[in-house]
N, C-alpha and C positions, 0 to 999 in steps of 0.2 A: 503492500500499500504505499509507505512511505519510509525514504531514505535520506538520512543527516547525518552528516560527520564535518566539525570542523574544530578550531584549536585555536590556543593562544601562547605564543611564546614568550610572552614575560613583557612585550612589546606592543606588537599586534594581533589582531584575530585574524582568521583565514579560514573561509569556509572553501571546502575541498568539494563538497558533494551535499546538494540537495537534489531530491528526486522526489515526485509525487505520480502515482502509476494515473494513467490517461482518465478513468472511471473514479477516480477520488479527487481530480482539481478542482477549482473553484468553490471548495466548499471551507476556507480558511485554515487546510492543514498548512501550508506551506509559513502562510502570515504567522502562524501560533508557534511553528518551530523558530523560525527567524526572531519573533519576540524576544523569546525566553532564551535564543542564543544570546541576542543582545543584551537581554538583563544581567546573564551570567557574564559576559564579558567588560560591563560595565562595574556590577561589584567586583572586579579584579583590578580595576583601573585604567582599563582598556579604554582608549580614546579613540580609535578606527580599528576598521576591518576590511581584509582585499577578498574578492573572489574573482574567477577567473571564468570568462565566457566567452566561447566560439562567435564569431563575427554571422556566423550562419544562423544561430539559434537566436531570432529574432523574439521568438515566444518568451524565454528567458530575462532576453533583455531588458521586455516589455514589462517583466514580473520585477523584477528588480528595480528598475526604477520608478514603479509604481510605489514602491516602498521607500523613495528616497535615496536608494544609492545612484551615483555619477560614475561616468566615465572618466580615469584621472593621464595625468601625464607619465605613467608609466611602461617602461620598456619591458616587454615580457620575452626573455628567452628562453629559447628550447634547443635541446639536441637530440635527434632521432640516433638510438642505437641497433 
């Protein structure tokens, strides 16, 4: 139904994975998971978190923007193995 994986390294938070099964979307599950994550980060003194979304995942971009996330100036580097 839903999967969430996030963390805090002592400086910044990071969302590694948030997925809601299509049959359960638009029911507030993702919003509640994100609210709880933000609450826990604030309790630890975290001021910012990051997440990665591929450019072709418009549905995810729209969702994250709807909860206040914004595109940053970060350069994302990767290496295929």
